[in-house]
C-alpha positions as CSV (number, residue, x, y, z in Angstrom):
1,M,-30.8,9.1,-17.3
2,L,-31.6,9.8,-13.7
3,V,-31.3,7.5,-11.1
4,D,-32.5,8.0,-7.3
5,T,-29.9,6.8,-4.8
6,A,-30.0,6.9,-0.9
7,Q,-27.8,10.3,-1.0
8,G,-30.3,11.9,-3.7
9,R,-30.7,12.1,-7.5
10,L,-28.2,11.6,-9.9
11,R,-27.8,12.7,-13.9
12,G,-25.7,10.4,-15.9
13,L,-23.9,10.7,-19.1
14,A,-25.3,8.7,-22.0
15,A,-23.0,6.9,-24.3
16,D,-23.6,4.5,-27.3
17,T,-23.5,1.4,-25.2
18,H,-23.9,2.6,-21.6
19,T,-24.8,5.2,-19.1
20,S,-22.1,6.6,-16.9
21,F,-22.5,7.9,-13.5
22,L,-19.2,9.8,-12.5
23,G,-17.7,11.4,-9.5
24,V,-20.4,10.0,-7.2
25,P,-19.0,10.7,-3.5
26,Y,-19.2,7.7,-1.4
27,A,-17.1,9.0,1.6
28,M,-16.0,12.2,2.9
29,V,-12.7,13.3,5.0
30,D,-11.6,16.2,6.3
31,F,-8.0,16.6,4.8
32,R,-7.0,19.9,6.9
33,K,-7.8,17.8,10.2
34,N,-8.0,14.2,9.9
35,K,-6.5,13.3,6.5
36,F,-4.8,10.1,8.0
37,K,-7.9,8.9,9.7
38,R,-11.0,6.9,8.7
39,A,-13.5,8.6,6.3
40,S,-17.2,8.8,7.0
41,A,-20.2,8.0,4.6
42,A,-20.8,10.9,2.4
43,P,-23.8,13.1,3.2
44,S,-26.9,13.7,0.9
45,W,-27.6,16.4,-1.3
46,K,-30.7,18.3,-2.5
47,G,-31.9,18.3,-6.0
48,T,-30.3,16.7,-9.0
49,R,-26.5,16.3,-8.7
50,D,-24.8,16.2,-12.4
51,A,-22.7,13.1,-12.5
52,R,-21.4,13.5,-16.0
53,T,-18.0,14.8,-15.4
54,E,-15.4,12.6,-13.7
55,N,-13.2,13.8,-10.8
56,S,-9.4,13.6,-10.4
57,P,-8.4,10.2,-8.9
58,C,-6.9,10.1,-5.5
59,S,-3.4,10.1,-6.5
60,E,-0.5,9.4,-3.9
61,D,-0.1,13.0,-2.8
62,G,-3.7,13.3,-1.6
63,R,-4.1,16.9,-2.6
64,R,-8.0,16.7,-2.9
65,D,-10.5,16.0,0.0
66,T,-13.2,15.5,-3.1
67,C,-11.2,12.4,-4.4
68,L,-13.2,9.9,-2.5
69,R,-15.5,9.2,-5.4
70,L,-16.9,6.2,-7.7
71,H,-18.1,6.0,-11.1
72,V,-20.8,3.8,-12.1
73,H,-21.1,2.4,-15.6
74,V,-24.5,0.7,-16.5
75,P,-25.5,-1.3,-19.8
76,R,-28.1,0.6,-21.8
77,S,-29.1,-2.9,-23.6
78,A,-32.7,-4.2,-22.2
79,L,-32.3,-7.2,-19.8
80,G,-34.7,-8.9,-17.6
81,G,-33.7,-9.0,-13.5
82,L,-30.7,-7.4,-12.0
83,R,-27.3,-7.4,-13.3
84,P,-24.0,-8.6,-11.7
85,V,-21.8,-6.0,-10.3
86,L,-17.9,-5.9,-10.9
87,A,-16.4,-3.2,-8.2
88,W,-12.9,-2.4,-9.6
89,V,-10.4,-1.1,-7.0
90,A,-8.5,1.6,-9.1
91,T,-4.8,1.7,-8.9
92,G,-3.1,5.1,-9.4
93,S,-4.2,7.8,-12.0
94,G,-4.5,5.1,-15.0
95,T,-7.6,5.4,-17.2
96,Y,-10.1,2.9,-17.1
97,Y,-12.5,2.7,-20.1
98,A,-15.6,0.9,-19.3
99,A,-17.4,0.0,-22.7
100,N,-15.5,-3.6,-23.3
101,L,-16.6,-4.9,-19.8
102,V,-20.3,-3.4,-19.7
103,R,-21.0,-4.4,-23.1
104,R,-21.0,-8.1,-21.4
105,G,-24.0,-7.3,-19.5
106,I,-22.5,-6.5,-16.1
107,I,-22.4,-3.2,-14.2
108,L,-18.9,-1.7,-13.4
109,V,-18.1,0.4,-10.5
110,K,-14.8,2.0,-10.1
111,I,-13.6,2.8,-6.6
112,D,-11.0,5.6,-5.9
113,Y,-9.2,5.5,-2.6
114,R,-6.3,7.1,-0.7
115,S,-2.7,5.8,-1.4
116,G,0.8,6.4,-0.1
117,P,0.9,8.0,3.3
118,H,-2.3,9.5,3.4
119,G,-3.9,5.9,2.7
120,F,-1.2,3.8,4.8
121,L,0.9,5.5,7.3
122,C,0.5,3.0,10.2
123,S,1.1,4.0,13.7
124,D,0.1,3.1,17.3
125,E,-1.6,6.4,17.7
126,E,-5.3,7.1,17.0
127,A,-4.3,10.3,14.8
128,A,-3.0,7.8,11.9
129,P,-4.3,4.3,12.9
130,G,-3.6,2.8,9.6
131,N,-5.0,1.3,6.4
132,V,-7.5,4.0,6.0
133,G,-7.3,3.6,2.2
134,A,-8.4,0.0,2.4
135,K,-11.2,1.3,4.5
136,D,-12.3,3.8,2.1
137,V,-12.6,0.5,-0.2
138,V,-14.8,-1.0,2.3
139,L,-16.9,2.2,2.5
140,G,-17.1,2.2,-1.4
141,L,-18.4,-1.4,-1.2
142,R,-20.9,-0.6,1.4
143,W,-22.2,2.0,-0.7
144,V,-22.4,-0.7,-3.5
145,R,-24.5,-2.9,-1.2
146,D,-26.9,-0.1,-0.4
147,N,-27.4,1.8,-3.9
148,V,-26.5,-0.5,-6.8
149,I,-29.7,-1.9,-7.0
150,A,-31.1,1.7,-8.0
151,F,-29.0,1.2,-11.2
152,G,-30.1,-2.2,-11.9
153,G,-27.4,-4.2,-10.2
154,D,-27.6,-7.1,-7.9
155,P,-26.2,-6.3,-4.4
156,S,-26.0,-10.0,-4.0
157,R,-23.8,-10.7,-6.8
158,V,-20.8,-8.4,-6.4
159,T,-17.0,-9.4,-7.5
160,V,-14.6,-7.1,-6.2
161,A,-11.3,-6.8,-8.3
162,G,-8.1,-5.1,-8.5
163,Q,-4.5,-5.0,-10.1
164,G,-1.1,-4.8,-8.3
165,F,-1.5,-2.8,-5.0
166,A,-5.1,-3.0,-5.4
167,A,-5.0,-6.6,-5.7
168,A,-3.5,-6.9,-2.5
169,V,-6.1,-4.8,-0.9
170,V,-8.7,-7.3,-2.5
171,Q,-7.2,-10.3,-1.1
172,A,-6.7,-8.5,2.4
173,L,-10.8,-7.8,2.0
174,T,-11.3,-11.3,2.4
175,A,-9.3,-11.5,5.9
176,S,-11.3,-8.6,6.9
177,A,-14.4,-8.5,9.3
178,M,-15.0,-4.8,8.1
179,A,-15.7,-6.1,4.6
180,R,-17.6,-9.4,5.3
181,G,-20.6,-10.0,3.4
182,L,-20.2,-7.1,0.9
183,F,-18.8,-9.3,-2.0
184,H,-19.1,-12.5,-3.1
185,G,-16.4,-13.1,-5.5
186,A,-12.7,-11.6,-6.0
187,I,-10.3,-11.1,-8.7
188,A,-6.6,-10.3,-7.9
189,Q,-4.3,-9.4,-10.8
190,S,-0.5,-9.3,-10.2
191,G,-0.4,-9.0,-6.6
192,S,-1.3,-10.4,-3.1
193,A,-1.5,-9.5,0.5
194,L,1.6,-11.6,0.9
195,C,3.9,-9.9,-1.6
196,P,6.6,-8.2,0.3
197,W,5.9,-4.5,-1.0
198,A,1.9,-5.0,0.3
199,F,2.2,-5.6,3.8
200,N,4.3,-3.7,6.3
201,Y,5.4,-5.9,9.1
202,E,7.6,-3.0,10.8
203,A,4.7,-0.4,10.6
204,K,5.5,1.3,13.7
205,A,9.3,1.6,13.1
206,R,8.4,3.0,9.3
207,A,6.2,5.6,10.8
208,R,8.8,6.6,13.1
209,A,11.4,6.9,10.2
210,F,8.9,9.2,8.8
211,I,8.3,11.4,11.2
212,H,12.1,11.5,11.6
213,Q,12.5,12.3,8.1
214,L,10.0,15.2,8.2
215,S,12.2,16.8,11.2
216,I,15.1,16.5,8.9
217,L,13.6,18.5,5.9
218,S,12.3,20.9,8.7
219,E,16.0,21.5,9.6
220,A,14.9,20.5,12.9
221,K,12.8,23.7,13.3
222,H,9.7,21.5,14.2
223,N,9.4,18.5,16.6
224,Y,6.7,16.6,14.5
225,N,4.4,13.7,16.0
226,F,1.3,12.0,14.7
227,S,-1.0,14.5,16.2
228,T,0.6,17.3,14.3
229,L,1.0,15.8,10.8
230,F,-2.1,17.0,9.6
231,Q,-0.7,20.5,9.7
232,I,2.3,19.7,7.4
233,K,2.0,20.6,3.8
234,T,1.2,18.1,1.1
235,E,4.6,18.8,-0.6
236,E,6.6,18.2,2.4
237,L,4.8,14.7,3.3
238,M,5.4,13.5,-0.5
239,T,8.9,14.6,-0.4
240,A,9.6,13.0,2.8
241,A,7.8,9.9,1.8
242,R,10.1,9.8,-1.4
243,L,13.2,9.9,0.8
244,M,12.3,7.0,2.9
245,N,14.9,4.2,2.6
246,S,12.8,1.3,2.0
247,S,13.2,-1.4,-0.6
248,Y,9.3,-1.5,-1.1
249,F,6.5,1.0,-1.1
250,A,7.3,3.3,2.0
251,F,3.7,2.7,3.1
252,G,1.7,-0.5,3.0
253,M,-1.1,-2.5,4.8
254,C,-0.4,-3.3,8.5
255,V,-2.3,-4.8,11.8
256,E,-3.8,-1.9,13.6
257,K,-4.0,-1.2,17.2
258,A,-7.3,-1.3,18.4
259,F,-9.0,2.2,19.2
260,K,-12.7,3.1,20.8
261,N,-13.9,4.9,17.9
262,E,-12.1,3.2,15.2
263,E,-12.9,-0.2,13.3
264,Q,-9.9,-2.2,12.4
265,F,-9.4,-3.4,8.8
266,L,-6.9,-6.1,9.9
267,R,-6.5,-7.5,13.3
268,E,-3.8,-9.9,12.4
269,P,-1.2,-10.4,9.5
270,T,-3.1,-11.7,6.3
271,I,-0.7,-14.7,6.2
272,D,-2.1,-15.8,9.5
273,A,-5.7,-15.4,8.6
274,L,-5.2,-17.4,5.4
275,K,-3.2,-20.0,7.4
276,G,-5.9,-20.4,9.8
277,R,-8.5,-20.1,7.3
278,R,-9.9,-17.1,9.0
279,I,-11.0,-15.4,5.7
280,T,-14.1,-14.9,3.6
281,S,-14.3,-17.8,1.5
282,V,-15.3,-16.6,-1.8
283,P,-14.6,-17.8,-5.8
284,L,-11.0,-16.3,-6.4
285,I,-9.1,-15.5,-9.8
286,I,-5.5,-14.9,-8.7
287,G,-2.8,-14.8,-11.0
288,Y,0.4,-13.0,-12.7
289,N,1.9,-11.9,-15.8
290,N,5.4,-14.0,-17.0
291,D,7.4,-10.9,-17.1
292,E,6.1,-8.8,-14.0
293,A,9.4,-7.3,-13.2
294,Y,10.1,-5.9,-16.7
295,V,8.6,-2.6,-15.4
296,F,11.8,-2.5,-12.9
297,L,14.0,-2.2,-15.7
298,D,14.9,1.6,-15.3
299,I,15.3,1.0,-11.6
300,L,17.7,-1.7,-11.8
301,E,19.8,0.1,-14.5
302,R,19.8,3.3,-12.5
303,F,20.7,2.0,-9.1
304,E,23.2,-0.5,-10.7
305,V,21.9,-3.3,-9.0
306,A,23.9,-5.9,-11.1
307,T,26.9,-4.3,-9.7
308,R,26.2,-4.1,-6.4
309,L,25.1,-7.7,-6.4
310,R,28.4,-8.8,-7.5
311,N,29.9,-7.1,-4.3
312,D,27.1,-8.4,-2.0
313,M,24.5,-11.1,-3.0
314,N,22.9,-10.3,0.4
315,F,21.6,-7.2,-1.2
316,L,18.8,-9.7,-2.9
317,L,16.9,-10.8,0.1
318,P,13.6,-9.3,1.2
319,E,14.0,-7.1,4.2
320,E,11.5,-9.0,6.2
321,L,13.5,-12.2,6.3
322,V,15.0,-13.0,9.6
323,F,17.8,-15.8,9.8
324,D,18.9,-17.8,12.9
325,S,22.6,-17.6,11.8
326,R,25.0,-16.4,9.3
327,K,25.5,-19.9,7.9
328,E,21.6,-20.4,7.3
329,L,21.7,-17.0,5.6
330,K,24.8,-18.0,3.3
331,E,22.7,-21.1,2.3
332,I,19.7,-19.3,1.2
333,V,21.8,-17.1,-0.8
334,N,23.7,-19.4,-2.5
335,K,20.2,-21.5,-3.5
336,I,19.0,-18.2,-5.1
337,K,22.5,-17.9,-7.0
338,D,22.3,-21.5,-8.1
339,N,18.8,-20.9,-9.5
340,Y,18.9,-17.5,-11.0
341,F,22.6,-16.5,-11.4
342,K,24.6,-19.6,-12.0
343,E,26.1,-18.3,-15.3
344,K,26.1,-14.5,-14.7
345,I,24.3,-11.5,-13.1
346,G,22.6,-9.6,-15.9
347,I,19.7,-7.5,-16.6
348,R,17.6,-10.4,-17.8
349,E,18.5,-12.6,-14.5
350,L,17.7,-10.0,-12.3
351,L,14.2,-9.5,-14.0
352,D,13.5,-13.3,-13.7
353,Y,14.4,-13.2,-10.1
354,Y,12.5,-9.9,-9.0
355,R,9.4,-11.7,-10.8
356,D,9.5,-14.4,-8.6
357,A,10.6,-12.8,-5.5
358,Y,8.1,-9.9,-5.6
359,F,5.3,-11.5,-7.4
360,V,4.9,-15.1,-8.4
361,S,5.9,-17.0,-5.3
362,H,3.5,-14.8,-3.3
363,I,0.9,-15.1,-5.6
364,V,1.0,-19.0,-6.1
365,R,1.2,-19.2,-2.2
366,S,-2.0,-17.3,-1.9
367,A,-3.8,-19.4,-4.4
368,R,-2.9,-22.4,-2.5
369,L,-3.8,-20.9,0.9
370,H,-7.3,-20.0,-0.6
371,A,-7.5,-23.4,-2.2
372,A,-7.8,-25.0,1.2
373,T,-11.3,-23.3,1.9
374,D,-14.4,-24.5,0.2
375,A,-14.2,-22.1,-2.4
376,P,-13.0,-22.5,-6.3
377,V,-9.6,-20.9,-7.0
378,Y,-8.5,-20.2,-10.5
379,L,-4.9,-19.7,-11.0
380,Y,-3.6,-18.2,-14.2
381,E,-0.6,-17.0,-16.0
382,L,-0.6,-14.2,-18.9
383,E,2.3,-14.8,-21.3
384,H,1.1,-12.8,-24.5
385,R,3.3,-10.2,-25.7
386,G,1.1,-7.8,-27.6
387,L,1.5,-4.6,-29.0
388,G,0.0,-2.3,-26.2
389,G,1.2,-2.3,-22.6
390,V,4.4,-1.7,-21.2
391,G,7.0,-0.6,-24.3
392,A,10.0,-2.8,-25.0
393,R,13.6,-1.7,-24.5
394,A,16.1,-2.2,-27.1
395,G,18.8,-4.7,-26.0
396,V,16.4,-6.1,-23.2
397,P,13.2,-7.6,-25.2
398,K,10.2,-8.5,-23.2
399,R,9.6,-12.2,-22.9
400,G,5.7,-11.9,-22.7
401,A,3.3,-9.8,-20.7
402,A,4.8,-7.3,-18.2
403,H,3.1,-5.6,-14.8
404,S,-0.2,-4.1,-15.7
405,D,-0.3,-5.2,-19.5
406,E,-3.6,-7.1,-19.0
407,L,-5.1,-3.7,-18.3
408,H,-4.7,-3.0,-21.9
409,Y,-7.2,-5.6,-23.1
410,L,-9.9,-5.3,-20.1
411,F,-10.1,-1.5,-20.5
412,P,-9.3,-0.5,-23.8
413,E,-10.1,3.0,-25.5
414,P,-13.7,2.8,-27.2
415,D,-12.2,3.0,-30.6
416,R,-9.3,0.5,-30.3
417,V,-9.4,-2.1,-32.7
418,F,-7.2,-5.3,-31.7
419,Q,-5.6,-7.2,-34.7
420,D,-4.6,-11.1,-34.9
421,D,-3.3,-12.7,-31.7
422,D,-4.0,-9.2,-29.6
423,R,-7.8,-9.6,-30.5
424,L,-7.7,-13.5,-29.6
425,V,-6.2,-12.7,-26.3
426,Q,-8.4,-9.6,-25.4
427,E,-11.7,-11.6,-26.4
428,K,-10.7,-14.6,-24.2
429,L,-9.5,-12.6,-21.3
430,T,-12.6,-10.4,-21.2
431,T,-14.9,-13.3,-21.7
432,L,-13.3,-15.1,-18.8
433,W,-13.5,-12.5,-16.4
434,T,-17.1,-11.4,-17.3
435,D,-18.3,-15.2,-17.1
436,F,-16.8,-15.3,-13.6
437,V,-18.7,-12.3,-12.6
438,H,-22.0,-13.5,-14.1
439,H,-21.8,-17.0,-12.7
440,L,-21.2,-16.6,-9.0
């Protein structure tokens, strides 16, 4: 199958149920000179581009300057009129099989973007303005707006969706002037821009700490600054990022300083935009899994968090909280202790606390703030403990669905056959999501 886009002609890969156009460049950035800066639209090409092989995704190490690609999956069944579009913001290097969703008559576009320091190093300097990973997503959505009609897609019915950190980016898109008019519905799974790991309120301090860590690694041989970061090898950058002393992701979204030649993704904290209703009001599905923090099990045990809490309960408090007095701090700690650790401080109690503190409370708050606009909001909780997804550990049983378990139902392997309750949950979840996309 051949398709003519604004950049040139593409040759797709035909499967039984759909045709895929893989590794389509939507943006470009010179990783040798501008790896921390906003990308530009990808150039055109001559002749027919082979789009039958998927590229490696944009992993956190940002090794590839060819990773800013998207992948378009088009149903092969005949249908009159244009199809609705689901633009999926990809998280990490996971595999997303398209067949389950496109068989419901939608076009699926998966957008890869930069993460880690290459995507979200925020400084007050033009060399690293911040949020460039989110700006990658905006460029991907602009590509969808300009080109999806060539695949039979409807640019006026685009739903943007993501899971985890990508869900936080999806919600932040509603607060960004850059993304206005590019999408008409949103799905945020297990993440919110209000989650403490998604937004960096101390961006400048975090960026300076990163520079300091790089200097330590070089044994003071180099006096690094933001303008010279592009010269540093990727391996050194990633080592410094891993050594950052942060309770969350070392690099998240931030409020950017205005520069003459740089579009701003966020001009204010997302919480302020939500409270002030300065957001794009679109229908929203947002929710969480009931055992989100189960994925933290190894970390909690490795760092002996339960033992540390027995000595200092203050260790629980999110780093962005500021208290007027030690009395207020003590009152908050006691409330947390009464709610989660009244009987003991064990692994299961910690999992319940981190589920609420890192995910649920912020997701529910986001839903309430979005509901204050004139667009419908659908809040969900997934409780099903299926055979797939995150594996259960002996001695600490899963109480339901862990972080990312729902991806197992939405993007299953093409030959996967679900049984019994798994089949019912997979069918229900797929139907709810695709009906939402269809009926915007």
